NUVEXTI-262253 format. One record per residue (C-alpha): residue number from 1; residue in three letters; chain; x, y, z. Coordinates in Angstrom, 2 decimals, m for minus. Example, Ala and Ser with C-alpha at 12.3 -4.5 7.8 and 13.67 -1.06 7.14 Angstrom:
+-----+-----+-------+---------+---------+---------+
|   n | res | chain |       X |       Y |       Z |
+-----+-----+-------+---------+---------+---------+
|   1 | ala |     A |   12.30 |   m4.50 |    7.80 |
|   2 | ser |     A |   13.67 |   m1.06 |    7.14 |
+-----+-----+-------+---------+---------+---------+
//
This chain:
+-----+-----+-------+---------+---------+---------+
|   n | res | chain |       X |       Y |       Z |
+-----+-----+-------+---------+---------+---------+
|   1 | met |     A |    5.37 |   29.83 |   m1.90 |
|   2 | glu |     A |    2.62 |   29.77 |    0.40 |
|   3 | ala |     A |    0.73 |   26.96 |    0.72 |
|   4 | phe |     A |    1.75 |   25.26 |   m2.52 |
|   5 | val |     A |    4.91 |   24.17 |   m0.13 |
|   6 | phe |     A |    2.51 |   21.55 |    1.75 |
|   7 | leu |     A |    0.82 |   20.21 |   m1.56 |
|   8 | pro |     A |    3.73 |   17.55 |   m2.57 |
|   9 | leu |     A |    3.73 |   15.88 |    1.05 |
|  10 | val |     A |    0.08 |   15.00 |    0.35 |
|  11 | leu |     A |   m0.37 |   14.50 |   m3.61 |
|  12 | pro |     A |    1.23 |   10.84 |   m3.13 |
|  13 | leu |     A |   m2.58 |   10.13 |   m2.30 |
|  14 | thr |     A |   m3.56 |   10.46 |   m6.07 |
|  15 | ala |     A |   m1.66 |    7.29 |   m6.59 |
|  16 | trp |     A |   m3.57 |    5.53 |   m4.45 |
|  17 | pro |     A |   m6.27 |    4.17 |   m6.87 |
|  18 | ile |     A |   m3.76 |    3.16 |   m9.86 |
|  19 | ala |     A |   m1.94 |    1.31 |   m6.79 |
|  20 | arg |     A |   m5.18 |   m0.55 |   m6.13 |
|  21 | leu |     A |   m5.92 |   m1.17 |   m9.99 |
|  22 | ala |     A |   m2.74 |   m1.88 |  m11.69 |
|  23 | glu |     A |   m1.90 |   m5.28 |  m10.01 |
|  24 | gln |     A |   m5.30 |   m6.27 |  m11.65 |
|  25 | arg |     A |   m5.74 |   m4.36 |  m14.33 |
|  26 | leu |     A |   m2.13 |   m3.59 |  m16.02 |
|  27 | his |     A |    0.64 |   m6.14 |  m17.16 |
|  28 | pro |     A |    3.21 |   m6.71 |  m14.45 |
|  29 | his |     A |    6.08 |   m5.17 |  m16.54 |
|  30 | thr |     A |    3.97 |   m2.00 |  m17.12 |
|  31 | ala |     A |    2.78 |   m1.60 |  m13.78 |
|  32 | thr |     A |    5.92 |   m2.35 |  m11.97 |
|  33 | val |     A |    7.89 |    0.43 |  m14.21 |
|  34 | leu |     A |    4.89 |    2.89 |  m13.87 |
|  35 | leu |     A |    4.36 |    2.64 |  m10.18 |
|  36 | thr |     A |    8.50 |    3.03 |   m9.39 |
|  37 | gly |     A |    8.50 |    5.98 |  m11.57 |
|  38 | phe |     A |    5.58 |    7.79 |   m9.68 |
|  39 | ser |     A |    6.94 |    6.62 |   m6.45 |
|  40 | val |     A |   10.66 |    8.38 |   m7.38 |
|  41 | val |     A |    8.81 |   11.57 |   m8.29 |
|  42 | leu |     A |    6.54 |   11.95 |   m5.72 |
|  43 | ala |     A |    9.17 |   11.16 |   m2.79 |
|  44 | leu |     A |   11.60 |   13.61 |   m4.38 |
|  45 | cys |     A |    9.00 |   16.31 |   m4.51 |
|  46 | ser |     A |    8.01 |   15.73 |   m0.94 |
|  47 | thr |     A |   11.50 |   15.59 |    0.36 |
|  48 | leu |     A |   12.43 |   18.62 |   m1.47 |
|  49 | cys |     A |    9.46 |   20.58 |    0.36 |
|  50 | leu |     A |   10.50 |   19.15 |    3.55 |
|  51 | ala |     A |   13.99 |   20.99 |    3.25 |
|  52 | leu |     A |   12.56 |   24.03 |    2.32 |
|  53 | leu |     A |   10.39 |   24.20 |    5.31 |
|  54 | met |     A |   13.58 |   23.14 |    7.29 |
|  55 | val |     A |   15.10 |   26.05 |    5.85 |
|  56 | val |     A |   12.51 |   28.56 |    7.63 |
|  57 | gly |     A |   12.64 |   26.54 |   10.95 |
|  58 | thr |     A |   16.15 |   26.55 |   11.21 |
|  59 | ala |     A |   16.42 |   30.26 |   10.48 |
|  60 | gln |     A |   14.18 |   30.41 |   13.61 |
|  61 | leu |     A |   16.44 |   28.66 |   16.06 |
|  62 | pro |     A |   18.54 |   30.95 |   18.33 |
|  63 | gly |     A |   22.23 |   30.54 |   17.43 |
|  64 | asn |     A |   21.89 |   29.02 |   14.13 |
|  65 | pro |     A |   24.89 |   29.07 |   11.82 |
|  66 | leu |     A |   22.76 |   30.45 |    8.93 |
|  67 | pro |     A |   23.22 |   33.83 |    7.37 |
|  68 | asp |     A |   21.08 |   36.22 |    9.40 |
|  69 | gly |     A |   19.22 |   37.35 |    6.22 |
|  70 | trp |     A |   17.53 |   33.83 |    6.25 |
|  71 | ser |     A |   15.76 |   34.59 |    9.35 |
|  72 | asp |     A |   14.18 |   37.91 |    7.49 |
|  73 | pro |     A |   10.31 |   38.22 |    7.88 |
|  74 | glu |     A |    9.87 |   38.13 |    4.26 |
|  75 | val |     A |   11.35 |   34.34 |    4.27 |
|  76 | arg |     A |    9.15 |   33.46 |    7.22 |
|  77 | lys |     A |    5.98 |   34.92 |    5.41 |
|  78 | ser |     A |    6.37 |   32.51 |    2.42 |
|  79 | val |     A |    5.16 |   29.99 |    4.32 |
|  80 | pro |     A |    1.83 |   29.71 |    6.66 |
|  81 | his |     A |    2.22 |   28.67 |   10.22 |
|  82 | his |     A |    6.11 |   28.92 |    9.82 |
|  83 | glu |     A |    6.77 |   28.52 |   13.35 |
|  84 | ile |     A |    4.85 |   25.08 |   13.69 |
|  85 | ala |     A |    5.46 |   24.02 |    9.98 |
|  86 | gly |     A |    9.28 |   25.01 |    9.74 |
|  87 | lys |     A |   10.14 |   23.47 |   13.40 |
|  88 | ala |     A |    8.21 |   20.20 |   12.57 |
|  89 | ala |     A |    9.92 |   19.97 |    9.14 |
|  90 | ile |     A |   13.36 |   19.81 |   11.00 |
|  91 | pro |     A |   12.89 |   16.18 |   12.92 |
|  92 | ala |     A |   10.72 |   15.01 |    9.87 |
|  93 | leu |     A |   13.46 |   15.51 |    7.43 |
|  94 | ile |     A |   16.23 |   14.09 |    9.82 |
|  95 | thr |     A |   14.04 |   10.95 |   10.15 |
|  96 | val |     A |   13.27 |   10.56 |    6.40 |
|  97 | val |     A |   17.39 |   10.82 |    5.79 |
|  98 | met |     A |   18.23 |    8.64 |    8.43 |
|  99 | ser |     A |   15.60 |    5.86 |    7.58 |
| 100 | cys |     A |   16.55 |    5.71 |    4.01 |
| 101 | gly |     A |   20.16 |    5.48 |    5.33 |
| 102 | gln |     A |   19.28 |    2.60 |    7.34 |
| 103 | ala |     A |   17.41 |    0.91 |    4.40 |
| 104 | leu |     A |   20.13 |    1.31 |    2.17 |
| 105 | leu |     A |   22.90 |    0.25 |    4.55 |
| 106 | arg |     A |   20.77 |   m3.10 |    5.33 |
| 107 | his |     A |   20.14 |   m3.81 |    1.64 |
| 108 | tyr |     A |   24.31 |   m3.95 |    1.07 |
| 109 | arg |     A |   24.82 |   m5.58 |    4.21 |
| 110 | val |     A |   22.63 |   m8.27 |    3.61 |
| 111 | arg |     A |   24.03 |   m8.46 |    0.05 |
| 112 | arg |     A |   27.79 |   m8.45 |    1.05 |
| 113 | arg |     A |   27.04 |  m11.28 |    3.73 |
| 114 | ala |     A |   25.34 |  m13.21 |    1.22 |
| 115 | his |     A |   27.99 |  m12.86 |   m1.20 |
| 116 | gln |     A |   30.64 |  m14.03 |    1.64 |
| 117 | ala |     A |   28.41 |  m16.91 |    2.35 |
| 118 | leu |     A |   29.16 |  m18.61 |   m0.89 |
| 119 | ala |     A |   32.78 |  m17.79 |   m0.86 |
| 120 | gly |     A |   34.43 |  m20.90 |   m2.09 |
| 121 | leu |     A |   31.67 |  m22.44 |   m4.11 |
| 122 | pro |     A |   32.04 |  m22.91 |   m7.76 |
| 123 | arg |     A |   31.28 |  m19.44 |   m9.67 |
| 124 | thr |     A |   28.17 |  m20.78 |  m11.60 |
| 125 | glu |     A |   25.08 |  m19.21 |  m12.26 |
| 126 | val |     A |   23.13 |  m21.24 |   m9.48 |
| 127 | ala |     A |   24.59 |  m21.71 |   m6.15 |
| 128 | val |     A |   23.26 |  m24.76 |   m4.26 |
| 129 | leu |     A |   23.58 |  m24.70 |   m0.45 |
| 130 | pro |     A |   23.69 |  m28.02 |    1.72 |
| 131 | asp |     A |   20.91 |  m26.58 |    4.15 |
| 132 | asp |     A |   17.90 |  m28.41 |    5.61 |
| 133 | glu |     A |   15.69 |  m24.66 |    5.12 |
| 134 | pro |     A |   14.13 |  m24.64 |    1.81 |
| 135 | tyr |     A |   14.63 |  m20.93 |    0.21 |
| 136 | ala |     A |   15.75 |  m19.76 |   m3.32 |
| 137 | tyr |     A |   16.13 |  m16.21 |   m4.21 |
| 138 | ala |     A |   18.04 |  m13.94 |   m6.71 |
| 139 | leu |     A |   21.45 |  m12.12 |   m5.59 |
| 140 | pro |     A |   22.69 |   m9.55 |   m7.68 |
| 141 | gly |     A |   25.78 |   m7.88 |   m7.75 |
| 142 | gly |     A |   29.09 |   m9.13 |   m6.38 |
| 143 | thr |     A |   31.56 |  m10.87 |   m9.24 |
| 144 | arg |     A |   28.53 |  m11.86 |  m10.84 |
| 145 | asp |     A |   24.39 |  m12.50 |  m10.40 |
| 146 | arg |     A |   23.69 |  m15.66 |   m8.88 |
| 147 | ile |     A |   20.85 |  m17.76 |   m8.14 |
| 148 | val |     A |   20.72 |  m19.01 |   m4.46 |
| 149 | val |     A |   18.87 |  m22.31 |   m3.65 |
| 150 | ser |     A |   19.21 |  m24.75 |   m0.56 |
| 151 | thr |     A |   19.30 |  m28.45 |   m1.33 |
| 152 | ala |     A |   15.95 |  m28.69 |    0.99 |
| 153 | met |     A |   14.13 |  m26.63 |   m1.74 |
| 154 | met |     A |   15.82 |  m28.28 |   m4.80 |
| 155 | ala |     A |   14.35 |  m31.74 |   m2.89 |
| 156 | cys |     A |   10.83 |  m30.26 |   m2.62 |
| 157 | leu |     A |   10.50 |  m29.51 |   m6.44 |
| 158 | thr |     A |   10.25 |  m31.85 |   m9.35 |
| 159 | ser |     A |   12.59 |  m31.34 |  m12.17 |
| 160 | arg |     A |   10.21 |  m29.09 |  m14.34 |
| 161 | glu |     A |    9.25 |  m27.07 |  m11.15 |
| 162 | arg |     A |   12.96 |  m26.77 |  m10.71 |
| 163 | arg |     A |   13.08 |  m25.09 |  m14.24 |
| 164 | ala |     A |   10.42 |  m22.81 |  m13.26 |
| 165 | leu |     A |   12.38 |  m21.56 |  m10.12 |
| 166 | phe |     A |   15.18 |  m21.04 |  m12.35 |
| 167 | ala |     A |   13.36 |  m18.94 |  m14.96 |
| 168 | his |     A |   11.87 |  m16.95 |  m12.39 |
| 169 | glu |     A |   14.84 |  m16.00 |  m10.42 |
| 170 | arg |     A |   16.78 |  m15.43 |  m13.81 |
| 171 | thr |     A |   13.84 |  m12.71 |  m14.86 |
| 172 | his |     A |   14.70 |  m11.00 |  m11.55 |
| 173 | leu |     A |   18.34 |  m10.80 |  m12.28 |
| 174 | ala |     A |   17.91 |   m9.65 |  m15.58 |
| 175 | ala |     A |   15.09 |   m7.02 |  m15.13 |
| 176 | arg |     A |   17.07 |   m5.81 |  m12.15 |
| 177 | his |     A |   14.12 |   m6.18 |  m10.00 |
| 178 | his |     A |   16.05 |   m5.67 |   m6.97 |
| 179 | arg |     A |   16.45 |   m1.95 |   m7.83 |
| 180 | tyr |     A |   12.89 |   m1.51 |   m8.08 |
| 181 | leu |     A |   12.10 |   m3.24 |   m4.72 |
| 182 | leu |     A |   14.90 |   m0.74 |   m3.32 |
| 183 | thr |     A |   13.57 |    2.27 |   m4.74 |
| 184 | val |     A |   10.13 |    1.86 |   m3.93 |
| 185 | gln |     A |   11.06 |    1.10 |   m0.14 |
| 186 | leu |     A |   13.02 |    4.15 |    0.08 |
| 187 | ala |     A |   10.38 |    6.19 |   m1.39 |
| 188 | ala |     A |    8.02 |    4.73 |    0.95 |
| 189 | arg |     A |   10.35 |    5.81 |    3.66 |
| 190 | ala |     A |   10.65 |    9.34 |    2.51 |
| 191 | asn |     A |    6.80 |    9.48 |    2.43 |
| 192 | pro |     A |    4.41 |    7.11 |    4.30 |
| 193 | phe |     A |    1.77 |    7.76 |    1.56 |
| 194 | leu |     A |    3.68 |    6.02 |   m0.97 |
| 195 | leu |     A |    3.31 |    2.53 |    1.22 |
| 196 | pro |     A |    0.36 |    1.25 |   m1.23 |
| 197 | leu |     A |    2.95 |    1.73 |   m4.25 |
| 198 | arg |     A |    5.47 |   m0.23 |   m2.46 |
| 199 | thr |     A |    3.42 |   m2.96 |   m1.60 |
| 200 | thr |     A |    2.13 |   m3.16 |   m5.46 |
| 201 | val |     A |    5.53 |   m3.04 |   m6.80 |
| 202 | thr |     A |    6.61 |   m5.90 |   m4.72 |
| 203 | tyr |     A |    3.68 |   m7.96 |   m5.88 |
| 204 | thr |     A |    3.72 |   m6.82 |   m9.77 |
| 205 | ala |     A |    7.60 |   m7.60 |   m9.70 |
| 206 | glu |     A |    6.92 |  m11.07 |   m8.62 |
| 207 | arg |     A |    4.06 |  m11.42 |  m11.04 |
| 208 | trp |     A |    6.47 |  m10.21 |  m13.95 |
| 209 | ala |     A |    8.84 |  m12.90 |  m12.82 |
| 210 | asp |     A |    6.01 |  m15.38 |  m12.88 |
| 211 | glu |     A |    4.89 |  m14.60 |  m16.56 |
| 212 | ala |     A |    8.46 |  m14.93 |  m17.69 |
| 213 | ala |     A |    8.90 |  m18.38 |  m16.13 |
| 214 | ala |     A |    5.60 |  m19.19 |  m17.45 |
| 215 | gln |     A |    6.62 |  m18.62 |  m21.15 |
| 216 | ala |     A |   10.00 |  m20.46 |  m20.26 |
| 217 | val |     A |    8.84 |  m23.60 |  m19.28 |
| 218 | asp |     A |    5.52 |  m23.23 |  m21.62 |
| 219 | ser |     A |    3.47 |  m24.17 |  m18.73 |
| 220 | arg |     A |    1.57 |  m21.69 |  m16.52 |
| 221 | arg |     A |    0.71 |  m24.45 |  m14.34 |
| 222 | thr |     A |    3.80 |  m25.85 |  m13.54 |
| 223 | val |     A |    4.64 |  m22.31 |  m12.21 |
| 224 | ala |     A |    1.52 |  m21.98 |  m10.23 |
| 225 | arg |     A |    2.29 |  m25.54 |   m8.56 |
| 226 | ala |     A |    6.13 |  m24.45 |   m8.00 |
| 227 | ile |     A |    4.89 |  m21.18 |   m6.35 |
| 228 | gly |     A |    2.39 |  m22.96 |   m4.16 |
| 229 | lys |     A |    5.13 |  m25.56 |   m2.98 |
| 230 | ala |     A |    7.91 |  m22.91 |   m2.40 |
| 231 | ala |     A |    5.28 |  m20.85 |   m0.43 |
| 232 | leu |     A |    4.41 |  m23.72 |    1.93 |
| 233 | val |     A |    7.88 |  m24.59 |    3.00 |
| 234 | ser |     A |   10.25 |  m21.75 |    2.45 |
| 235 | arg |     A |   11.06 |  m18.82 |    4.89 |
| 236 | arg |     A |   11.48 |  m15.39 |    3.87 |
| 237 | thr |     A |   14.36 |  m13.82 |    2.01 |
| 238 | pro |     A |   17.25 |  m12.09 |    3.85 |
| 239 | ala |     A |   16.02 |   m8.46 |    2.86 |
| 240 | ala |     A |   12.70 |   m7.46 |    1.38 |
| 241 | thr |     A |   14.86 |   m5.99 |   m1.52 |
| 242 | leu |     A |   15.90 |   m9.44 |   m2.62 |
| 243 | ala |     A |   13.44 |  m11.17 |   m4.91 |
| 244 | ala |     A |   12.43 |  m14.68 |   m4.64 |
| 245 | leu |     A |    9.79 |  m17.20 |   m5.79 |
| 246 | ala |     A |    8.11 |  m17.52 |   m2.64 |
| 247 | ala |     A |    8.40 |  m13.62 |   m1.80 |
| 248 | pro |     A |    5.72 |  m12.91 |    1.22 |
| 249 | gly |     A |    2.62 |  m11.39 |   m0.14 |
| 250 | pro |     A |   m0.65 |  m12.42 |   m1.80 |
| 251 | leu |     A |    0.46 |  m15.81 |   m3.09 |
| 252 | pro |     A |   m3.16 |  m16.97 |   m3.65 |
| 253 | arg |     A |   m3.56 |  m14.15 |   m6.19 |
| 254 | arg |     A |   m0.26 |  m15.08 |   m7.87 |
| 255 | val |     A |   m1.43 |  m18.53 |   m8.40 |
| 256 | ala |     A |   m5.06 |  m17.75 |   m9.31 |
| 257 | ala |     A |   m3.42 |  m15.45 |  m12.09 |
| 258 | leu |     A |   m1.38 |  m18.15 |  m13.63 |
| 259 | leu |     A |   m4.29 |  m20.43 |  m13.88 |
| 260 | ser |     A |   m6.07 |  m17.57 |  m15.70 |
| 261 | pro |     A |   m5.15 |  m16.26 |  m19.39 |
| 262 | pro |     A |   m2.02 |  m14.50 |  m19.52 |
| 263 | pro |     A |   m1.95 |  m10.76 |  m19.38 |
| 264 | thr |     A |   m2.35 |   m8.28 |  m22.48 |
| 265 | glu |     A |    0.98 |   m6.45 |  m23.40 |
| 266 | arg |     A |   m1.01 |   m2.99 |  m23.52 |
| 267 | thr |     A |    0.98 |   m0.30 |  m22.34 |
| 268 | trp |     A |   m1.31 |    2.33 |  m21.47 |
| 269 | pro |     A |   m5.02 |    1.57 |  m20.91 |
| 270 | pro |     A |   m7.92 |    3.55 |  m22.76 |
| 271 | pro |     A |   m8.53 |    6.70 |  m21.02 |
| 272 | phe |     A |  m12.20 |    6.20 |  m19.88 |
| 273 | thr |     A |  m11.79 |    3.10 |  m17.92 |
| 274 | arg |     A |  m11.46 |    2.77 |  m14.13 |
| 275 | val |     A |   m7.70 |    1.93 |  m14.21 |
| 276 | gly |     A |   m7.05 |    4.32 |  m17.31 |
| 277 | met |     A |   m8.69 |    7.33 |  m15.00 |
| 278 | ala |     A |   m6.71 |    6.35 |  m11.90 |
| 279 | leu |     A |   m3.59 |    6.37 |  m14.23 |
| 280 | trp |     A |   m4.18 |    9.86 |  m15.56 |
| 281 | ser |     A |   m4.84 |   10.72 |  m11.47 |
| 282 | ala |     A |   m1.70 |    9.62 |  m10.68 |
| 283 | thr |     A |    0.05 |   11.36 |  m13.41 |
| 284 | ala |     A |   m1.72 |   14.58 |  m12.91 |
| 285 | gly |     A |   m0.59 |   14.43 |   m9.25 |
| 286 | ala |     A |    2.85 |   13.47 |  m10.05 |
| 287 | val |     A |    2.95 |   16.56 |  m12.58 |
| 288 | ala |     A |    1.45 |   18.91 |  m10.14 |
| 289 | ser |     A |    3.97 |   17.61 |   m7.39 |
| 290 | thr |     A |    6.75 |   18.55 |   m9.59 |
| 291 | leu |     A |    5.36 |   21.75 |  m10.54 |
| 292 | phe |     A |    4.66 |   23.04 |   m6.96 |
| 293 | ser |     A |    8.10 |   21.87 |   m5.32 |
| 294 | ala |     A |    9.72 |   23.53 |   m8.36 |
| 295 | asn |     A |    7.91 |   26.85 |   m7.86 |
| 296 | ser |     A |    8.47 |   26.82 |   m3.95 |
| 297 | ala |     A |   12.19 |   25.72 |   m4.60 |
| 298 | val |     A |   12.60 |   29.02 |   m6.81 |
| 299 | thr |     A |   10.46 |   31.24 |   m4.86 |
| 300 | met |     A |   12.82 |   30.44 |   m1.85 |
| 301 | leu |     A |   16.05 |   30.50 |   m3.47 |
| 302 | leu |     A |   14.95 |   34.23 |   m4.81 |
| 303 | leu |     A |   13.74 |   35.09 |   m1.24 |
| 304 | leu |     A |   17.00 |   33.87 |    0.21 |
| 305 | his |     A |   19.04 |   35.27 |   m2.42 |
| 306 | glu |     A |   17.48 |   38.94 |   m1.88 |
| 307 | ala |     A |   17.57 |   38.75 |    2.08 |
| 308 | thr |     A |   21.17 |   37.64 |    2.03 |
| 309 | ser |     A |   21.89 |   40.55 |   m0.16 |
| 310 | leu |     A |   20.12 |   43.06 |    2.15 |
+-----+-----+-------+---------+---------+---------+
//
């Protein structure tokens, strides 16, 4: 196993170039799907390696309930600087598990409260709440997916801009963007090196919905005006995993993108361009992380099996 067990913890750095380039050079749909996939693979591999290191660390603790063979010198020798790395992995993995659990709990708690707030309203696709605070967001789940919008937000927009808003939120619901947002949030909590990917996916998911709304109303300028107005008056969504027209982030870049020609539907960029090389670098990092974590897991299992048998 040796030093290979540490590599999946830092290989997410290979995805940083594509995280910076994807929002300008890839179609929003492609960028969202690819970066979410990279986040999942890299986060799972780094968490697995933390778990392997924790096995070595807990086996060193006096009075641990693990089999005596797990503290065999051969097991400890499989990890360089096992005393420091093994013991440091224990609080690190506990922090990862608690942080991800907290994010999941908050996500489902906010969704449950939001659905409870709609109790008694007609079960229509759009739930209009009488509220002086302007907001609008996509609320998945419950008995059905719904778009939540306040009367104050409706009053801020023209009829055509309202159509753009509803088309934007429908795209969030149809494409299940809340799943992408929750996934990259959990990945970033599992490994902080994945924070740039979370930021980019938050932006590209909104751009994905922007482009769909522009096609629905046949006017990119109308969507740009709706985003600008909503950003000036609206408040944040109840949770970062609930998508909205005026979600926090680089709104001027979204408006500028809508005032430019639409992006091409290319799924994979040419290999000898900056974005192509960055994409291959991220792919290589994800593949290497998978191989190193799998090799470490198999090696550790074999060592533990042999030590336990002895």
